[in-house]
VEXNU-680612 format. One line per field, with one value per residue: x, y, z of N, C-alpha, C in turn; residue number from 1. Coordinates in steps of 0.02 Angstrom, whole numbers, plus 32768, in hexadecimal, padded with zeros to 4 digits. Layout:
<atoms>
n_X = (X ...) .
n_Y = (Y ...) .
n_Z = (Z ...) .
ca_X = (X ...) .
ca_Y = (Y ...) .
ca_Z = (Z ...) .
c_X = (X ...) .
c_Y = (Y ...) .
c_Z = (Z ...) .
k = (NUM ...) .
</atoms>
This chain:
<atoms>
n_X = (1B89 1B9F 1C07 1BC4 1B6D 1BC6 1BED 1B78 1B12 1A8D 1A35 1A3E 19FD 197F 1961 1960 18F5 1890 1889 1860 17E4 17A2 179E 174A 16D9 16AB 1691 15FA 1590 152E 1578 15FB 1606 15FD 1672 16D4 16BF 16DE 1765 179A 177D 17CD 184F 1852 184A 18C3 1924 1900 1928 19B2 19D0 19AE 1A0C 1A86 1AFA 1B0D 1B90 1BDC 1BC0 1BFD 1C83 1C9E 1C86 1CE7 1D58 1D82 1DCC 1DC1 1D35 1D20 1D67 1D1C 1CA1 1CCC 1CF4 1C78 1C1E 1C63 1CD4 1C90 1C1D 1C64 1CA0 1C2C 1BF6 1C57 1C44 1BBE 1BBF 1C20 1BE7 1B83 1B73 1B53 1AF7 1A51 19F2 19AB 19EE 1A6D 1A52 1A31 1AAF 1AF8 1AA8 1AB8 1B38 1B26 1AF2 1AE6 1B55 1B4C 1B05 1AF1 1B3E 1BBB 1BE9 1BEB 1C4B 1CBC 1CCE 1CEA 1D63 1DB6 1DB9 1DA2 1D1B 1CBD 1CD5 1CB2 1C2B 1BF8 1C1E 1BD8 1B54 1B4C 1B63 1AEE 1A8B 1AB4 1AA3 1A1B 1A03 1A6F 1A75 19F7 1A12 1A86 1A54 19FC 1A58 1AB3 1A78 1A47 19BA 1914 1885 18AA 187D 18AD 189F 1874 180D 1823 189C 1871 181A 1873 18BD 185C 1848 18C2 191D 18CB 1899 1915 193E 18D5 18F2 196B 1939 18EE 194D 197F 191C 190E 1988 19ED 19AE 19A2 1A28 1A45 19FE 1A2E 1A13 1995 1999 19E1 1986 191A 195A 197A 18FA 18B2 18EE 18CE 1843 183D 187C 1821 17B0 17E2 1809 1793 174A 1795 177E 16F3 16EC 1732 17B9 1824 182E 1883 1904 199B 1A00 1A84 1A8C 1A7A 1AEC 1B51 1B37 1B58 1BE3 1C0B 1BE1 1C38 1CB1 1CA3 1C9F 1D1E 1D74 1D4D 1D71 1DFB 1E20 1DF9 1E4A 1ECE 1ED7 1EBB 1F29 1F91 1F76 1F98 1F48 1F1D 1F22 1EA8 1E54 1E5D 1E19 1D95 1D7E 1D89 1D1E 1CAE 1CB7 1CAF 1C37 1B86 1AE0 1A56 19E6 19CA 19CD 1968 18E4 18F8 1906 1885 1844 188C 188D 180D 178F 17E8 184A 1860 187D 18DC 1941 1971 19B1 1A43 1A6C 1A3A 1A83 1B06 1B02 1B03 1B7C 1BD8 1BC5 1BF6 1C7C 1CB0 1CA2 1D02 1D73 1D70 1D8A 1E0B 1E50 1E3F 1E88 1F08 1F1B 1F24 1F97 203E 20B8 2152) .
n_Y = (1D12 1CE0 1C89 1C2D 1BF6 1BB4 1B4E 1B0A 1AB4 1AF4 1A9F 1A29 1A50 1A60 19DB 19A2 19EA 19B8 1933 1948 1982 1916 18C3 190A 192C 18B6 186F 1820 179A 17D0 1844 1815 17CD 1836 187E 181E 180F 1891 1896 1833 186E 18E0 18AA 186D 18E1 191B 18C3 18D0 1954 1944 18F5 194F 19B2 1978 1971 1920 1926 1933 18B9 1860 188B 186C 17E0 17B2 17B7 1736 16F5 1745 1745 16BC 16AC 16F9 16B5 1638 165A 1683 1616 15A4 15B2 15FB 15A5 1535 1572 1597 1519 14ED 154A 1530 14AB 14BA 1515 14CF 149C 1510 1568 158D 1526 1561 15DC 15B0 1572 15E6 1626 15CE 15D6 165D 1655 1614 1668 16DB 1762 1812 1898 1929 1966 1927 1958 19E0 19EA 19B9 1A1D 1A8C 1A61 1A68 19FF 1979 19A0 197C 18F0 18CA 18EC 1893 1818 1816 181B 17A5 1749 1758 172F 16AC 167A 1666 15E5 159A 15B4 157D 14F5 14DC 14F0 1484 141B 142F 145C 1410 1400 13D9 13ED 1455 14B7 1496 1486 1467 14C1 1522 1559 158C 15EE 1646 166C 16AF 171C 175C 1744 1751 17DB 181C 17F8 1834 18B8 18C8 18BF 1933 1993 19E5 1A47 1A81 1A80 1AE8 1B4F 1B16 1B0C 1B91 1BA8 1B66 1B57 1B23 1A97 1A75 1A9E 1A48 19CF 19D4 19ED 197B 1916 193D 192A 189E 1874 18A4 1856 17D2 17D6 17F8 1783 1730 1768 1755 16C9 16AC 1691 16E0 16D9 1675 16A0 16CD 1749 1721 16C8 1724 1777 1719 16FA 1773 1776 1703 1725 1791 174B 16F7 1758 1792 1726 1713 178E 178D 1719 1735 17A4 1773 1704 1740 1792 1734 16F3 1750 17BD 1863 18FF 1943 18DC 1887 18D2 18CF 1845 1830 187E 184C 17C3 17AC 17CF 17C7 17B8 180C 1837 17D2 1763 176B 1763 16E5 1692 1694 1647 15CE 159B 156F 1563 1564 15BD 1645 16C9 16BC 1675 16D0 172F 1726 174B 17CF 1812 17F8 183F 18C6 18CB 18AF 191F 1988 1960 1950 19D0 1A16 19D0 19ED 1A77 1A73 1A30 1A94 1AFE 1AC7 1AC2 1B49 1B6C 1BAB 1B65 1B23) .
n_Z = (9265 91E2 91FC 924B 91EE 919C 91EF 920F 91A9 914F 910D 9155 91CA 9194 9173 91F3 9227 91D5 91FF 9283 926A 9230 929E 92F5 92A8 9255 91B2 918D 9156 90D0 90C4 90D0 9059 8FFD 901E 9000 8F76 8F4A 8F6A 8F15 8E99 8EA1 8EA5 8E26 8DD7 8DFA 8DC1 8D3E 8D27 8D3C 8CCA 8C63 8C73 8C55 8BDA 8B39 8B09 8B7F 8BB8 8B5E 8B67 8BEB 8BEF 8B98 8BE2 8C1E 8C82 8CF4 8D05 8D1C 8D92 8DED 8DEA 8E1A 8E9C 8ECF 8EC1 8EE5 8F41 8FA9 8FC8 8FFF 906D 90B0 90D2 912D 9195 91B4 91E8 924A 92A4 92DF 9369 93AF 9375 933E 92CD 9260 9250 9232 91B9 9174 9171 911F 90AE 9084 9053 8FDD 8F81 8EF3 8EBC 8EEB 8E87 8E77 8EE3 8ED4 8E5A 8E77 8EE1 8E9F 8E41 8E95 8ECB 8E5F 8E02 8D87 8D3D 8CD1 8CC8 8D4A 8D4C 8CEE 8D28 8DA3 8D74 8D25 8D8A 8DD7 8D7A 8D5F 8DDD 8DE8 8DC0 8DF7 8E83 8EBC 8E9C 8EE7 8F66 8F6E 8F68 8FD2 904A 90DB 90FC 911B 90B1 905F 8FDB 8F53 8EAB 8DFF 8DE7 8E49 8E20 8DA7 8DD8 8E17 8DA7 8D5D 8DAE 8DB4 8D44 8CCF 8CD7 8CCA 8C47 8C02 8C1F 8BDA 8B59 8B55 8B5E 8AEF 8AEB 8B6B 8BA9 8BA2 8BE7 8C67 8C8A 8C9F 8D0F 8D87 8E0F 8E18 8E06 8E79 8EDC 8EC3 8EDA 8F65 8F9A 8F71 8FBA 903C 9039 9027 909C 90FD 90DD 90F3 917B 91B9 91A5 91F7 9276 9283 9282 92F5 92F4 931C 93A5 93C2 93B5 93FD 9455 945B 93EE 9385 9394 937A 92F5 92B7 92D0 9287 9207 91F0 91F2 9181 911B 912A 910B 9085 9048 9060 901A 8F92 8F77 8F8B 8F30 8EB3 8EA6 8EA7 8E30 8DD4 8DAA 8D73 8DD1 8DC2 8D97 8E05 8E66 8E35 8E3F 8EC9 8EFE 8EBA 8ECE 8F56 8F8C 8FB7 8F7B 8FB8 8F79 8F1C 8F71 8FD7 8F97 8F59 8FC9 8FFD 8FA1 8F9D 9020 904D 90C6 912F 91AF 916D 9190 91F5 91B3 9156 91A3 91B9 9137 912A 918E 9162 90EA 9114 915A 90F3 90A1 90F1 910C 9089 9058 90A1 9074 8FEA 8FEA 901B 8FB3 8F51 8F88 8F84 8EFC 8EDD 8F1D 8F11 8EA5 8EDA) .
ca_X = (1B54 1BBD 1C2D 1B94 1B53 1BF8 1BF1 1B38 1AF3 1A45 1A0F 1A3C 19C8 193F 1956 194C 18B1 1861 1880 1837 17A0 1786 1791 1712 169E 16B9 165E 15D5 1559 152F 15AF 1638 1606 160D 16B9 16FC 16B8 1703 17AC 17AC 177B 1807 188A 184F 185B 190A 194B 18F1 1954 19F6 19D6 19A9 1A49 1AC2 1B02 1B2B 1BD8 1BF8 1BBA 1C31 1CC4 1CA7 1C89 1D25 1D8B 1D69 1DF0 1DA3 1CF1 1D26 1D7E 1CE3 1C71 1CE9 1CEF 1C32 1BF9 1C8D 1CF5 1C5E 1BF9 1C8F 1CA5 1BEB 1BF0 1C82 1C23 1B81 1BCD 1C46 1BBC 1B4E 1B66 1B45 1AC8 1A12 19F8 1993 1A22 1AA3 1A3A 1A38 1AF6 1B0B 1A82 1AD6 1B74 1B13 1AD1 1B10 1B71 1B23 1B10 1AF8 1B75 1BFA 1BFE 1BF9 1C8A 1CF1 1CD9 1D0A 1DA7 1DD9 1DC3 1D88 1CD2 1C97 1CDB 1C8B 1BE5 1BE7 1C27 1BA1 1B17 1B4F 1B5C 1AA7 1A65 1AC7 1A87 19D5 1A04 1AA2 1A64 19C8 1A31 1AB3 1A28 19E4 1A90 1ADC 1A53 1A2A 197D 18D8 1853 18C2 1853 18D3 1884 1873 17DE 1841 18CD 184A 1800 18AB 18CE 1828 184D 1904 1939 189E 189C 1957 193B 18A8 1917 1999 1911 18D6 1985 1984 18EA 1913 19CB 1A0F 198C 19B3 1A6D 1A45 19DA 1A48 19F7 1957 19A9 19F3 1949 18F4 1983 1970 18B4 189B 1907 18A6 1803 1846 188B 17E2 1785 17FE 1809 174D 1738 17B6 175B 16B2 16F6 1753 17FD 1855 1834 18B7 1945 19B9 1A35 1AC2 1A89 1A83 1B32 1B7A 1B2D 1B80 1C29 1C16 1BDC 1C77 1CE5 1C98 1CB4 1D67 1D93 1D40 1D9A 1E41 1E29 1DF5 1E85 1F0B 1ED7 1EBF 1F6F 1FBA 1F69 1FB3 1F17 1F2F 1F03 1E62 1E2F 1E5A 1DE4 1D56 1D77 1D7F 1CDC 1C79 1CBF 1CA9 1BF7 1B4B 1AA8 1A18 19AF 19BA 19C8 1929 18AD 1907 18F8 183C 182F 18AF 1882 17C5 177C 181B 1850 1887 1894 191A 1973 198F 19D5 1A8A 1A75 1A2F 1ABC 1B40 1AFB 1B19 1BC3 1BFE 1BC2 1C23 1CC2 1CC4 1CA8 1D44 1DA5 1D70 1DAE 1E53 1E68 1E41 1EC1 1F46 1F21 1F37 1FD8 2074 20E8 2196) .
ca_Y = (1CED 1CBB 1C51 1BFB 1BD5 1B86 1B15 1AE7 1AB2 1B01 1A65 19FB 1A68 1A50 1993 1996 1A05 198A 18F9 195F 198A 18D3 18A9 192E 192A 1884 1864 17E3 178B 17F1 1874 17F0 17BE 1874 188D 17EE 1820 18CF 1886 1810 189E 190D 1883 1867 1922 1926 189E 18EF 198F 192A 18E2 1989 19DB 1953 1975 18E4 192F 1924 1871 183F 189C 1845 1798 17A2 17AF 16F8 16E3 176B 172B 167A 16B5 1711 167E 1605 1672 1689 15D7 156D 15C4 160D 156A 150D 1598 1592 14D7 14EB 1571 150D 1472 14D1 153A 14A2 1497 1550 1593 156F 150B 1591 160D 158D 156D 1629 1633 15A8 15F0 169B 1642 15F6 169B 1700 17A2 184D 18BC 1971 197B 190E 1988 1A20 19E7 19B1 1A5F 1AB5 1A49 1A70 19BD 196A 19A5 1952 18AA 18C0 18EF 1854 17E1 1817 180A 175E 1724 1757 1706 1666 1667 1651 159C 157B 15B8 1548 14B3 14D6 14E8 143F 13EC 143A 1469 13D3 1414 13BF 141D 148A 14B2 149D 145E 148C 14F8 1558 157A 15B4 1629 1675 1686 16DF 1758 177D 173F 176D 1824 1831 17F1 1868 18F7 18C9 18CE 1978 19C1 1A1A 1A7B 1AA4 1A79 1B28 1B75 1AF8 1B1E 1BD5 1BA8 1B2B 1B4F 1AFD 1A51 1A70 1AA3 1A0A 199C 19D7 19E7 1936 18EF 194F 1909 1856 186D 18AD 181C 1797 17DD 17F5 173C 1715 177F 1734 1683 16A6 1677 170B 16C8 1642 16C0 16EB 177B 16FC 16B1 175E 178B 16E6 1702 17AD 1760 16D4 174C 17B5 171A 16E3 178F 179A 16F1 171F 17C6 1777 16E8 1755 17CF 174A 16DB 176C 17A8 16FA 16E2 1784 17ED 18A8 191E 1952 189D 1870 18F7 18B3 1801 1836 1897 1820 177F 17A6 17EB 179F 17E3 1808 1840 178F 1731 176D 1742 169E 166F 168D 1611 1590 1583 1570 1540 156A 15FE 166E 1706 16AB 165E 1709 175D 172A 1770 1816 182B 17F5 1875 1905 18C6 18B4 1963 19B0 194B 195D 1A19 1A27 19B3 1A12 1AB7 1A63 1A25 1AD4 1B25 1AA9 1AD6 1B90 1B76 1BB3 1B2D 1B36) .
ca_Z = (9242 91AA 9218 9261 91B3 9183 921C 920F 9167 9154 90F6 918D 91F5 9173 917B 9239 922D 91B4 922C 92BC 9251 9228 92E1 9313 927C 9221 917F 919A 912A 908F 90C5 90C2 9012 8FD9 902A 8FDA 8F2F 8F3E 8F6D 8ED8 8E62 8EA7 8E90 8DDD 8DBC 8E05 8D8F 8CFE 8D22 8D31 8C84 8C38 8C7B 8C41 8B92 8B1A 8B05 8BC0 8BC1 8B36 8B83 8C28 8BE1 8B76 8C16 8C3A 8CBF 8D2B 8D10 8D39 8DD7 8E15 8DF0 8E46 8EE1 8EE3 8EC2 8EFA 8F80 8FDB 8FE3 902A 90AA 90D2 90F0 9169 91C9 91C6 9214 9284 92D4 92F4 93B1 93D0 9351 9329 9289 922E 9245 920F 9174 9157 9163 90E3 9075 906A 902E 8F9D 8F59 8EC3 8ED2 8EE2 8E49 8E80 8F0E 8EB8 8E27 8E97 8F05 8E6E 8E25 8EC8 8ED5 8E1E 8DE5 8D44 8D45 8CA1 8CDB 8D87 8D39 8CCD 8D57 8DD2 8D50 8D13 8DC8 8DE9 8D4B 8D6B 8E1E 8DE0 8DBB 8E21 8ECA 8ED0 8E98 8F20 8FA1 8F6D 8F72 900E 9087 90F6 911E 90FB 909E 9033 8FA0 8F15 8E76 8DC0 8DED 8E71 8DF4 8D78 8DFC 8E1F 8D65 8D4A 8DD8 8DAD 8D01 8C9D 8CD6 8CB0 8BFF 8BEA 8C24 8BA1 8B1C 8B59 8B66 8ABB 8AF6 8BAB 8BC6 8BAA 8C1C 8CA7 8C9A 8CB9 8D4F 8DAA 8E52 8E15 8E13 8EBF 8F04 8EBB 8EFB 8FAE 8FA9 8F68 8FF2 9076 9032 9033 90E3 9122 90D1 9113 91C4 91CE 91A8 9232 92B1 9286 9292 9335 92EB 933D 93EB 93C8 93A8 9439 9449 944E 93A9 9359 9397 9359 92AD 92A2 92CF 9250 91C9 91E8 91E1 913B 90EF 912F 90E4 903E 9032 905F 8FE4 8F50 8F6F 8F85 8EF3 8E79 8EA0 8E95 8DEA 8DA9 8D91 8D7D 8E0B 8DB2 8D97 8E4A 8E88 8E1E 8E5B 8F11 8F0F 8E9E 8EE6 8F9F 8FA3 8FAE 8F68 8FDE 8F49 8F02 8FA6 8FFC 8F73 8F50 9007 9004 8F73 8FAB 9064 905A 9102 9163 91CE 913F 91B2 9219 9184 9132 91D0 91A9 90F8 9137 91B3 9135 90BA 9132 9169 90B5 9089 911A 9102 9044 9050 90BB 9048 8FAB 8FF5 9022 8F6F 8F2E 8FA2 8F6B 8EB5 8EDB 8F3D 8EE0 8E9E 8EEE) .
c_X = (1B70 1BE4 1BFE 1B79 1B85 1BFB 1BB2 1B19 1AA8 1A1B 1A0A 1A04 1983 192F 193E 1905 187D 1854 1854 17EE 177D 1775 1753 16D2 16AB 167F 163D 15A0 1561 1568 15F2 163D 1618 1657 16E6 16FA 16DF 174E 17C2 17AD 17B8 1848 188B 1862 18A5 1933 193B 191F 199D 1A00 19D6 19E8 1A87 1AC7 1B20 1B77 1BFA 1BF5 1BF2 1C76 1CD2 1CB0 1CCB 1D5F 1D7A 1D8C 1DD1 1D5D 1CF3 1D3B 1D44 1CB1 1C8B 1CE6 1CA7 1C12 1C23 1CAD 1CC2 1C37 1C23 1C98 1C65 1BE1 1C1A 1C62 1BE5 1B8F 1BF4 1C1D 1B85 1B40 1B4C 1B0C 1A8A 1A15 19E1 19C9 1A5E 1A91 1A41 1A80 1B0D 1AE7 1AA2 1B15 1B65 1AF6 1B01 1B2A 1B3D 1B31 1B21 1B36 1BB9 1C15 1C12 1C3D 1CC5 1D02 1CFD 1D54 1DD2 1DE9 1DA4 1D3B 1CAC 1C9A 1CB2 1C40 1BCF 1BEA 1BED 1B5F 1B14 1B46 1B12 1A7E 1A75 1AA8 1A3F 19D1 1A33 1A8F 1A30 19E7 1A60 1A8C 1A11 1A1C 1AAF 1AB6 1A31 19EB 1941 18AA 186B 18A0 1878 18B8 1888 1844 17FB 1875 18A9 1830 1837 18BE 189C 1830 188D 191B 190C 189D 18DE 1957 190E 18CA 1949 1975 18FB 190F 198A 1953 18F7 1959 19EE 19F0 199E 19FB 1A72 1A22 19EE 1A2B 19B7 1964 19BB 19B6 1920 1917 1973 1926 189A 18B2 18DF 1862 1808 1853 184B 17B5 179F 17FA 17C2 1737 1758 1794 1718 16B8 1717 179B 1831 185F 186C 18FD 195F 19EE 1A77 1AC5 1A98 1ACC 1B5F 1B73 1B56 1BCA 1C37 1C10 1C1E 1CB0 1CE0 1CB1 1D00 1D8B 1D89 1D6B 1DE4 1E4E 1E2A 1E32 1EC3 1F0E 1EDD 1F07 1F9C 1FB1 1F7C 1F81 1F31 1F0C 1EB9 1E37 1E29 1E21 1DA0 1D4A 1D67 1D37 1CA3 1C7C 1CB5 1C65 1BBD 1B0E 1A6B 19DC 199A 19A9 1985 18EF 18B9 18F6 18AD 1822 184C 189E 1838 17B6 17AF 1820 187D 18A4 18D4 1952 1995 19B4 1A20 1A98 1A6D 1A69 1AFB 1B3E 1B15 1B63 1BED 1BFD 1BF4 1C6C 1CDA 1CC9 1CEC 1D7A 1DA9 1D95 1DF8 1E72 1E70 1E7C 1F03 1F52 1F38 1F7C 200F 20A2 212E 21C9) .
c_Y = (1CC3 1C7F 1C19 1BD4 1BA3 1B47 1AEA 1AEC 1ABF 1AC5 1A30 1A0F 1A59 1A06 1983 19AF 19D7 194D 190C 1966 1947 18B3 18C9 1928 18F6 187F 1820 17D9 17AA 1824 1852 17DF 17FC 1885 185F 17FD 185F 18C2 1862 1840 18CC 18E9 187C 18A9 192F 1902 18B5 192C 197A 1918 191D 19B4 19BA 1951 1934 18E9 191E 18D9 184C 184C 1874 17FB 1784 179A 1770 16E4 1706 1750 16E7 167D 16CA 16D9 1646 1619 166F 1645 159A 157B 15D2 15D1 153E 152F 1593 154F 14D1 1510 154D 14D5 1488 14F3 150E 14A1 14D7 1578 156C 155B 153D 15C5 15EE 1583 15B0 163A 160E 15C4 1630 168C 1624 1629 16BB 1741 17DA 186C 1905 1983 1961 193F 19CA 1A1F 19DE 19F5 1A8C 1AA2 1A4F 1A2D 19B7 1967 197A 1908 189B 18BF 18AD 181A 17DD 1803 17C0 1733 1720 172B 16BC 164D 1651 1604 157D 157C 1585 1502 14A8 14CD 14A0 140E 13F2 1445 142A 13E1 13F8 13F6 1455 1483 14BC 146C 1486 14C8 1532 157D 15A5 15F4 165D 1694 16BB 1720 177E 177E 175F 17B9 183F 182F 1827 18AC 18FE 18DB 1916 19AB 19F6 1A54 1AA3 1AA2 1ABB 1B51 1B59 1B09 1B64 1BDA 1B6A 1B21 1B26 1AB4 1A46 1A72 1A64 19D1 199B 19CE 19A0 190A 18FE 192D 18BE 1849 1873 1870 17DF 179B 17DF 17AD 171C 1729 175C 16EB 1677 168E 16A0 16FA 1695 165F 16E1 171F 1759 16E3 16EB 1774 175A 16EB 173C 179A 1732 16F6 1772 1787 1705 171A 1798 1765 16FD 1757 17B1 1747 1709 1782 17A6 1725 1707 1786 176F 16E7 171A 17B5 1835 18C4 192B 1913 1880 1891 18DB 186E 1805 184B 186D 17DB 1775 17BB 17BD 17CC 17D7 1810 17FE 175E 1730 174E 16F8 1676 1663 1654 15CE 1572 1587 1546 1541 15B2 162B 16AC 16F9 1698 1699 1739 175F 1751 17BB 1835 182D 182F 18B7 1904 18CF 18FB 198F 19A0 195C 19A8 1A30 1A0E 19D8 1A55 1AAB 1A55 1A67 1AFE 1B09 1ABB 1B1E 1B9D 1B7C 1B77 1B45 1B0B) .
c_Z = (9209 91C3 922E 9226 9196 91AE 921A 91CA 916E 913D 912C 91BD 91D6 9179 91C2 9244 920E 91DF 9267 92A6 9249 926B 9300 92EA 9245 91EF 918A 9163 90E5 908B 90B6 9078 8FE8 8FE1 9002 8F8F 8F1D 8F3D 8F2D 8E9C 8E64 8E92 8E44 8DBC 8DC2 8DCF 8D48 8CF3 8D19 8CE7 8C55 8C3B 8C5F 8BF5 8B76 8B16 8B47 8BCE 8B9D 8B52 8BC2 8C1B 8BC0 8BA7 8C3E 8C7A 8CFC 8D3A 8D32 8D82 8E04 8E1F 8E1E 8E8F 8EFA 8EED 8ED3 8F3E 8FB7 8FF4 9010 906E 90D3 90F3 9130 91A3 91E2 91F8 9252 92B9 92F0 933F 93D1 93B1 933B 92DF 9254 921E 9222 91C6 9151 9146 9125 90A6 9059 9041 8FEA 8F6C 8F27 8EE1 8ECB 8E9D 8E58 8EA8 8EF5 8E85 8E46 8EBB 8ED6 8E4E 8E56 8ECF 8E96 8DFE 8DA0 8D48 8D12 8CB3 8D1A 8D78 8D1A 8CFE 8D88 8DB1 8D3E 8D51 8DDC 8DBB 8D54 8DAC 8E1B 8DDE 8DEF 8E6A 8EDF 8ECE 8ED4 8F61 8FA6 8F7F 8FB8 904E 90A2 911E 90F9 90E7 9073 8FEF 8F5F 8EE2 8E36 8DC4 8E16 8E49 8DC1 8D99 8E04 8DDC 8D4F 8D70 8DCB 8D64 8CCD 8C9D 8CBC 8C64 8BE1 8BEC 8BEB 8B61 8B1B 8B5B 8B2F 8AC7 8B36 8BCA 8BD3 8BE2 8C61 8CBB 8CB5 8CFC 8D77 8DEF 8E51 8E24 8E5C 8EEC 8F00 8EDE 8F45 8FC0 8FA3 8FA2 9031 9074 9041 907D 910C 911A 90F7 915F 91DF 91D6 91E6 9272 92B9 929A 92D5 9331 9312 9386 93F7 93C0 93E7 9425 943A 9407 9379 9359 9374 930D 9292 929E 9294 920C 91BC 91D5 9198 910C 90F0 9106 9099 9023 902E 9026 8FA0 8F43 8F62 8F43 8EB5 8E70 8E8B 8E4B 8DBA 8D8B 8D9E 8DBA 8DFF 8DB2 8DDD 8E70 8E75 8E3C 8EA5 8F21 8EF2 8EBD 8F30 8FB9 8F92 8FA7 8F94 8FAF 8F29 8F39 8FCA 8FD5 8F65 8F8E 9010 8FD9 8F89 8FEF 9077 9098 913A 917C 91A4 9162 91DA 91E8 9161 9160 91C1 9169 9103 915C 9189 9104 90D6 9142 912A 9099 90AF 910B 90BB 9035 9068 908D 9005 8FB2 8FFC 8FDD 8F4A 8F46 8F89 8F22 8EAE 8EF8 8F08 8EE0 8EAE 8ECB) .
k = (1 2 3 4 5 6 7 8 9 10 11 12 13 14 15 16 17 18 19 20 21 22 23 24 25 26 27 28 29 30 31 32 33 34 35 36 37 38 39 40 41 42 43 44 45 46 47 48 49 50 51 52 53 54 55 56 57 58 59 60 61 62 63 64 65 66 67 68 69 70 71 72 73 74 75 76 77 78 79 80 81 82 83 84 85 86 87 88 89 90 91 92 93 94 95 96 97 98 99 100 101 102 103 104 105 106 107 108 109 110 111 112 113 114 115 116 117 118 119 120 121 122 123 124 125 126 127 128 129 130 131 132 133 134 135 136 137 138 139 140 141 142 143 144 145 146 147 148 149 150 151 152 153 154 155 156 157 158 159 160 161 162 163 164 165 166 167 168 169 170 171 172 173 174 175 176 177 178 179 180 181 182 183 184 185 186 187 188 189 190 191 192 193 194 195 196 197 198 199 200 201 202 203 204 205 206 207 208 209 210 211 212 213 214 215 216 217 218 219 220 221 222 223 224 225 226 227 228 229 230 231 232 233 234 235 236 237 238 239 240 241 242 243 244 245 246 247 248 249 250 251 252 253 254 255 256 257 258 259 260 261 262 263 264 265 266 267 268 269 270 271 272 273 274 275 276 277 278 279 280 281 282 283 284 285 286 287 288 289 290 291 292 293 294 295 296 297 298 299 300 301 302 303 304 305 306 307 308 309 310 311 312 313 314 315 316 317 318 319 320 321 322 323 324) .
</atoms>
């Protein structure tokens, strides 16, 4: 049973179950509005908890390591978009446009917070720097991701405007700032109950997935997705992740970063946030097949969790190995 759990992520099964539930019992009408509102509230709560858990000292310690922060931001918002453009145009003859848009969109997103920190800790890396890098990436993504979508996505109807950026800021940035303000009151308690943030993290994503896929089922968008398309997306997601991991590892070593800093760069600079990406997609792609556009992101999220878990354990074993 333990071996099976190591091979199959229970959260992956929950995601699959949520998609099946949306296919069988999609939210319609007033139910869809309730599901969408619950998902937005859960995402806001998640970023409130992120803000409340992040100490000012950790922020300063991370920001002061400007070379590491700059490296992560460059990987997230420069290397990834260039890679996404190459995949978008290269997959043109074989993949439906909505899925190609989804592949490019995932490359424009900020890094994860929760899993980047967790994997950096497992691998014995620079946790304070990772915590700051992932948080700064998410906050910067509130503005940078919509601008990149507007500049790079050759799709009509993308709802990028000042109002859409304001909507994203209200859903992500404002709760984070409120959490920082509330940290003196609840920060210590949250640190003692770390599973709460993890539960809200996963629960919020499940709610957003259910809302997005329900909309896709109701609109009939899923009838346009073939098994070949799905398999090709998995292959391209894996290719994107492999290039990102190889790039962050190679460049961090060439630039002389320590082993601990390299680990933080690899895990923060190669990952993409589904917690930020799903609600942003609902705002940015108004009137389009959001349920199809977010499929590459959902698959990439699971692939990165599996691959980075293996990589983190390998880093940890190398740290424990005796020096000869």
